[in-house]
C-alpha positions as CSV (number, residue, x, y, z in Angstrom):
1,M,-27.4,-57.5,74.8
2,E,-25.0,-56.1,72.2
3,Q,-24.6,-52.3,72.3
4,I,-24.2,-50.6,68.9
5,K,-22.8,-47.1,69.0
6,I,-22.3,-44.5,66.2
7,L,-19.6,-41.8,66.6
8,S,-19.8,-38.7,64.5
9,N,-17.0,-36.3,63.7
10,I,-18.2,-33.4,61.5
11,G,-15.6,-31.1,59.9
12,S,-16.0,-28.1,57.5
13,V,-15.3,-30.2,54.4
14,S,-15.7,-33.8,55.7
15,K,-17.7,-36.1,57.9
16,K,-16.3,-39.1,59.6
17,Y,-18.3,-41.9,61.4
18,S,-17.4,-45.0,63.3
19,V,-19.7,-47.8,64.3
20,Y,-18.9,-49.9,67.3
21,R,-20.5,-53.1,68.5
22,D,-19.8,-53.3,72.2
23,N,-16.1,-52.2,72.2
24,V,-15.1,-53.3,68.7
25,E,-15.2,-51.0,65.6
26,I,-17.2,-52.9,63.0
27,A,-17.5,-50.1,60.3
28,W,-16.3,-46.6,59.4
29,F,-17.4,-44.0,56.9
30,H,-15.6,-40.9,55.5
31,Y,-17.6,-38.4,53.4
32,E,-15.7,-35.5,51.9
33,K,-16.2,-32.6,49.5
34,S,-13.7,-32.5,46.6
35,G,-14.3,-29.4,44.6
36,E,-17.8,-29.8,43.2
37,D,-17.7,-33.5,43.8
38,F,-18.7,-35.6,46.8
39,L,-16.9,-38.8,47.8
40,C,-17.7,-41.6,50.2
41,S,-15.1,-44.1,51.5
42,Y,-16.3,-46.8,53.9
43,K,-15.4,-50.1,55.4
44,I,-18.0,-52.5,56.8
45,G,-16.4,-55.6,58.3
46,S,-13.5,-56.6,55.9
47,G,-15.1,-55.0,52.8
48,F,-13.8,-51.6,51.6
49,E,-15.6,-49.4,49.1
50,K,-15.0,-45.9,47.6
51,K,-17.7,-44.2,45.6
52,H,-18.9,-40.9,44.3
53,T,-21.9,-39.6,46.1
54,T,-24.3,-36.6,46.0
55,A,-24.7,-33.4,47.9
56,I,-28.0,-34.7,49.2
57,L,-26.4,-37.9,50.6
58,Y,-23.5,-35.9,52.0
59,A,-26.0,-33.7,53.9
60,N,-27.9,-36.7,55.1
61,A,-24.9,-38.9,55.8
62,L,-26.4,-40.6,58.8
63,M,-29.4,-41.9,56.8
64,D,-27.0,-43.1,54.1
65,I,-24.9,-45.0,56.8
66,I,-28.0,-46.7,58.2
67,E,-29.0,-47.9,54.7
68,L,-25.5,-49.1,54.0
69,L,-25.3,-51.0,57.3
70,Q,-28.7,-52.6,56.6
71,K,-27.7,-53.6,53.1
72,A,-24.6,-55.3,54.6
73,K,-26.9,-57.0,57.1
74,V,-25.0,-55.4,60.0
75,L,-28.3,-53.8,61.1
76,V,-31.8,-55.1,60.7
77,D,-33.4,-52.0,62.2
78,R,-32.1,-48.6,63.2
79,N,-33.6,-49.2,66.7
80,E,-30.7,-51.6,67.3
81,I,-28.4,-48.5,67.7
82,S,-28.4,-47.7,71.4
83,V,-26.2,-44.5,71.7
84,L,-24.6,-41.8,69.5
85,A,-21.8,-39.4,70.2
86,L,-20.8,-36.2,68.4
87,R,-17.4,-34.4,68.4
88,V,-17.9,-30.7,69.2
89,V,-15.7,-27.6,68.8
90,V,-17.3,-24.8,70.7
91,P,-15.3,-21.7,71.8
92,Y,-17.0,-21.5,75.3
93,M,-15.9,-22.9,78.6
94,D,-19.4,-24.3,79.1
95,F,-18.5,-26.9,76.4
96,I,-15.0,-27.8,77.4
97,L,-16.1,-31.1,79.0
98,D,-18.0,-34.1,77.5
99,M,-21.7,-34.0,78.3
100,K,-25.1,-35.5,77.5
101,C,-27.0,-33.5,74.8
102,T,-30.2,-32.3,76.5
103,S,-32.8,-29.8,75.3
104,E,-31.1,-27.2,77.5
105,I,-27.7,-27.8,75.8
106,I,-29.4,-27.6,72.3
107,S,-31.0,-24.3,73.4
108,K,-27.6,-22.9,74.5
109,L,-25.9,-23.9,71.3
110,T,-28.7,-22.3,69.3
111,Q,-28.1,-19.0,71.3
112,L,-24.4,-19.2,70.6
113,K,-24.5,-20.3,66.9
114,E,-24.0,-16.8,65.4
115,T,-20.8,-16.3,67.4
116,D,-19.1,-19.2,65.7
117,P,-21.4,-20.5,62.9
118,L,-18.6,-22.5,61.2
119,H,-18.4,-25.0,64.0
120,I,-21.8,-24.7,65.8
121,H,-24.1,-24.8,62.8
122,P,-22.9,-28.2,61.7
123,V,-23.3,-29.6,65.2
124,L,-26.9,-28.3,65.4
125,E,-27.6,-29.8,62.0
126,E,-26.2,-33.2,63.0
127,I,-28.2,-33.1,66.2
128,A,-31.3,-32.4,64.1
129,H,-30.5,-35.4,61.9
130,V,-30.1,-37.6,65.0
131,K,-33.5,-36.5,66.4
132,E,-35.2,-37.0,63.0
133,L,-33.8,-40.5,62.6
134,F,-33.9,-41.8,66.1
135,G,-36.4,-39.7,68.0
136,E,-35.9,-37.8,71.2
137,D,-35.2,-40.8,73.5
138,I,-31.9,-42.1,72.2
139,P,-28.9,-41.0,74.3
140,L,-26.7,-38.5,72.5
141,Y,-23.4,-37.3,73.9
142,L,-21.2,-34.4,72.9
143,I,-17.5,-35.3,73.0
144,S,-15.4,-32.2,73.5
145,D,-12.2,-31.7,71.4
146,S,-11.0,-29.4,74.2
147,S,-11.2,-31.3,77.4
148,F,-7.6,-32.6,77.2
149,H,-6.4,-29.0,77.3
150,I,-8.3,-27.9,80.4
151,S,-5.0,-28.2,82.4
152,A,-3.4,-25.6,80.2
153,R,-6.0,-22.8,80.5
154,R,-4.9,-19.2,80.9
155,R,-7.0,-16.1,81.4
156,I,-7.3,-13.7,78.4
157,P,-6.0,-10.2,79.5
158,L,-9.1,-8.3,78.3
159,A,-11.7,-6.6,80.5
160,F,-14.6,-8.9,79.7
161,A,-17.6,-8.7,82.0
162,A,-16.6,-12.2,83.3
163,P,-13.1,-13.8,82.9
164,V,-12.5,-15.5,79.6
165,Y,-9.9,-18.3,79.4
166,T,-8.1,-20.2,76.7
167,I,-9.7,-23.4,75.6
168,G,-7.5,-25.3,73.2
169,Y,-8.4,-27.7,70.4
170,H,-7.1,-30.9,68.7
171,G,-7.3,-32.5,72.1
172,L,-8.5,-35.8,70.7
173,S,-5.5,-35.8,68.3
174,C,-3.1,-35.2,71.2
175,E,-4.7,-38.0,73.2
176,S,-4.3,-40.3,70.2
177,V,-0.6,-39.4,69.9
178,L,-0.1,-40.2,73.6
179,F,-1.9,-43.6,73.1
180,T,0.4,-44.5,70.2
181,L,3.6,-43.4,72.0
182,K,2.7,-45.4,75.0
183,R,1.9,-48.5,72.8
184,E,5.2,-48.1,71.0
185,D,7.1,-47.6,74.3
186,I,8.4,-44.2,73.3
187,L,9.5,-41.8,76.0
188,H,8.0,-38.4,75.9
189,S,8.3,-36.3,79.1
190,K,8.7,-33.1,77.2
191,L,6.5,-33.6,74.1
192,I,5.6,-31.1,71.3
193,V,2.7,-32.2,69.0
194,V,2.5,-30.5,65.6
195,H,-0.9,-31.1,64.1
196,L,-0.9,-29.7,60.5
197,G,-4.1,-29.8,58.4
198,G,-6.8,-27.4,57.2
199,G,-6.7,-26.3,60.8
200,S,-3.2,-26.5,62.5
201,S,-2.0,-26.3,66.0
202,V,1.0,-26.9,68.2
203,S,0.6,-28.4,71.7
204,A,3.1,-28.7,74.6
205,I,2.6,-31.8,76.7
206,S,4.6,-32.3,79.9
207,N,4.5,-35.8,81.4
208,S,1.3,-36.6,79.4
209,V,-0.4,-33.4,80.7
210,S,-1.3,-30.5,78.4
211,V,0.4,-27.3,79.3
212,Y,-0.1,-25.3,76.1
213,N,-2.1,-25.3,72.8
214,S,-1.6,-22.6,70.2
215,M,-5.4,-22.5,69.5
216,E,-6.5,-20.3,72.4
217,V,-10.1,-19.2,72.6
218,S,-11.0,-20.2,69.1
219,P,-9.4,-22.4,66.4
220,L,-8.4,-19.2,64.6
221,S,-5.2,-18.5,66.6
222,G,-1.7,-19.9,66.6
223,V,-0.2,-21.4,63.4
224,L,-1.0,-19.8,60.0
225,M,-3.6,-22.0,58.3
226,S,-5.1,-22.9,55.0
227,S,-7.8,-20.2,55.1
228,R,-7.5,-19.0,58.7
229,S,-5.3,-16.1,59.8
230,G,-3.6,-17.7,62.7
231,S,-2.3,-15.3,65.4
232,I,-2.1,-11.8,64.1
233,D,-1.9,-8.3,65.7
234,P,-5.4,-7.5,67.0
235,F,-5.1,-4.0,65.6
236,A,-4.7,-5.6,62.1
237,V,-8.2,-7.2,62.6
238,L,-9.7,-3.9,63.7
239,L,-8.0,-2.1,60.8
240,Y,-9.3,-4.7,58.3
241,M,-12.9,-4.4,59.7
242,K,-12.8,-0.6,59.4
243,E,-11.3,-0.6,55.9
244,Q,-13.8,-3.2,54.6
245,D,-16.7,-1.9,56.6
246,L,-17.4,-5.4,58.0
247,T,-19.9,-6.6,60.6
248,Y,-18.8,-9.0,63.3
249,E,-20.4,-11.9,61.3
250,R,-18.6,-11.0,58.0
251,A,-15.3,-10.4,59.7
252,L,-15.5,-13.8,61.4
253,E,-16.3,-15.5,58.1
254,D,-13.3,-13.8,56.5
255,L,-11.0,-14.8,59.3
256,Y,-12.0,-18.4,58.9
257,T,-12.4,-18.7,55.1
258,C,-10.6,-15.9,53.3
259,S,-7.3,-15.5,55.1
260,G,-4.1,-17.5,55.8
261,L,-2.4,-19.3,53.0
262,K,-5.3,-18.6,50.7
263,V,-4.7,-14.8,50.7
264,L,-0.9,-15.0,50.9
265,S,-0.6,-17.3,47.9
266,G,-3.3,-15.6,45.8
267,A,-4.0,-19.1,44.4
268,S,-5.6,-21.4,46.9
269,G,-5.7,-22.5,50.6
270,D,-4.8,-26.0,49.4
271,L,-1.1,-26.6,50.1
272,R,-0.9,-29.0,47.1
273,I,-2.0,-26.4,44.7
274,I,0.2,-23.7,46.3
275,R,3.2,-26.0,45.9
276,E,2.4,-26.6,42.2
277,E,2.2,-22.8,41.8
278,A,5.5,-22.4,43.5
279,F,7.2,-24.8,41.1
280,K,5.8,-22.8,38.3
281,G,7.6,-19.7,39.6
282,N,4.8,-18.0,41.5
283,T,6.6,-15.9,44.0
284,D,3.5,-15.4,46.2
285,A,3.1,-19.1,46.5
286,K,6.7,-19.6,47.5
287,Y,6.4,-16.8,50.1
288,A,3.2,-18.4,51.5
289,I,5.0,-21.7,52.0
290,M,7.9,-20.0,53.7
291,Q,5.7,-18.0,56.0
292,F,3.7,-21.2,56.8
293,V,7.0,-22.9,57.9
294,D,8.1,-19.9,59.9
295,S,4.8,-19.9,61.7
296,I,5.1,-23.6,62.6
297,V,8.7,-23.1,63.9
298,A,7.7,-20.0,65.9
299,N,4.9,-21.9,67.6
300,I,7.1,-24.9,68.3
301,C,9.6,-22.5,70.0
302,K,6.8,-20.9,72.0
303,A,5.4,-24.3,73.1
304,M,8.9,-25.3,74.3
305,A,8.8,-22.5,76.9
306,Y,5.9,-24.3,78.6
307,T,7.7,-27.7,78.7
308,Q,11.0,-26.1,79.5
309,G,12.7,-28.0,76.7
310,I,11.9,-30.8,74.4
311,D,12.8,-34.5,74.1
312,T,10.1,-35.7,71.5
313,L,8.6,-33.9,68.5
314,V,5.6,-35.4,66.7
315,F,4.1,-34.4,63.3
316,T,0.5,-35.4,62.6
317,G,-2.6,-34.2,60.7
318,T,-3.1,-34.5,57.0
319,I,-0.3,-32.2,56.1
320,G,1.9,-33.4,58.9
321,L,1.5,-37.0,57.6
322,R,1.7,-36.4,53.8
323,A,3.9,-33.3,53.3
324,S,7.4,-34.6,53.9
325,Y,8.9,-31.4,52.4
326,I,7.2,-29.3,55.0
327,R,8.6,-31.5,57.8
328,E,12.0,-31.1,56.2
329,M,11.7,-27.3,56.0
330,V,10.6,-27.1,59.6
331,L,13.4,-29.3,60.9
332,E,16.0,-27.4,58.9
333,K,15.1,-24.3,61.0
334,L,15.4,-26.4,64.2
335,L,18.9,-27.7,63.5
336,W,20.2,-25.3,66.3
337,L,18.0,-27.2,68.7
338,G,19.6,-30.6,67.8
339,C,16.8,-31.8,65.5
340,V,18.5,-33.8,62.8
341,L,16.4,-35.4,60.1
342,D,17.0,-38.8,58.4
343,H,16.0,-37.9,54.9
344,Y,15.5,-41.5,53.8
345,K,13.1,-42.2,56.8
346,N,11.3,-38.9,56.1
347,V,9.8,-40.1,52.8
348,D,8.6,-43.5,54.3
349,S,5.0,-42.9,55.1
350,S,3.9,-46.6,55.1
351,H,3.4,-46.9,58.9
352,M,1.0,-45.5,61.5
353,C,4.0,-44.4,63.6
354,F,7.5,-44.0,62.3
355,E,10.7,-42.2,63.4
356,I,12.3,-39.6,61.1
357,S,15.1,-38.4,63.3
358,A,18.7,-39.4,62.5
359,H,20.8,-41.4,64.9
360,N,22.7,-38.3,66.0
361,S,19.6,-36.2,66.6
362,K,19.3,-34.9,70.2
363,I,15.5,-34.8,69.8
364,K,13.4,-37.9,68.8
365,I,11.1,-37.0,65.9
366,Y,8.1,-39.1,64.8
367,V,5.2,-39.0,62.4
368,V,2.0,-40.4,63.9
369,Q,-1.3,-41.1,62.2
370,V,-4.0,-40.3,64.8
371,D,-7.3,-42.0,65.4
372,E,-9.7,-39.4,66.8
373,M,-12.6,-41.8,66.5
374,R,-11.0,-44.3,68.8
375,E,-10.4,-41.5,71.4
376,M,-14.0,-40.5,71.0
377,H,-15.0,-44.1,71.8
378,T,-12.8,-44.0,74.9
379,H,-14.4,-40.8,76.1
380,L,-17.9,-42.3,75.5
381,Q,-17.0,-45.5,77.4
382,K,-15.9,-43.4,80.4
383,I,-19.2,-41.5,80.3
384,L,-21.3,-44.7,80.1
385,Q,-19.3,-46.5,82.8
386,T,-19.7,-43.5,85.1
387,K,-23.5,-43.6,84.6
388,V,-23.7,-47.3,85.6
């Protein structure tokens, strides 16, 4: 009997879904917020569509997907779907591994939701949609975005009641990079992966094993980000909370949504808008871009300490893929390392994986488009095979 699986990847401003029949992807869907508008791009079989949608359908994307699949005659009945999987980002060691979503797990997430509502609330909402549409009996699995980094964990040097360790994120992205490098037969014993997007991180990977990720306990740390602070002096956070008279909940919200490039530029957290402002002569926007680049370079250099050098550098994520000028600015600051950019190759973004290093570069440099949904499916397959 054919097995139909739906994979769900919920972000802060987007939702991605893949539908697999047995081990073949037969459809994908991408819902996103664009200002006040909502967009939906999807592919079912060989047919691609892009349309405006509504806030209601965005909130109930799973129901919309079922209807679209039925309209395309891929599904007759929602009961044909045999299993679902949901990507999770939870800053607790209890959720670092993939797991089946049970009532006990839902209860634990509910207890933790106020500690990181930006990531946990959407997970709980998606679980509620699954239960509403498919009932209590359908198998639902939580795919951790952190499990790849379990080999890199380090204890946080604070006197917690029980030890707290780094967790790391963008693990599925790193696994996808490794898959692509292996497929393309690219050597990478000392690999640095630079994932740049709304959330950004740098990972150090030694012989395909994670040894460092710049996002430590939460996705707030490391590289300066769109609206997140990145790593800053803990005293600055305490000072900010005192000055603004903030509760934990409000401080957390500000660190996630009202910091980073957004506050530095004074214009936006969107790098495209910041760049436009910089071209207009906005000095704050220029400074924000420069500090963003400096932060990326600093985190690359820190990551290199864990691999004891570097032979391969990969850019990925939305900004990593699209912003060739950011790649150029970063690599200019790494000339001392032997990173030499081929400027012609750097503007060619027509491939899923392409090299941008010059022939005389000591370091091989690539741009890779990751497929986190494929990695989620790989994780899910391992879970299901283990259960057989």
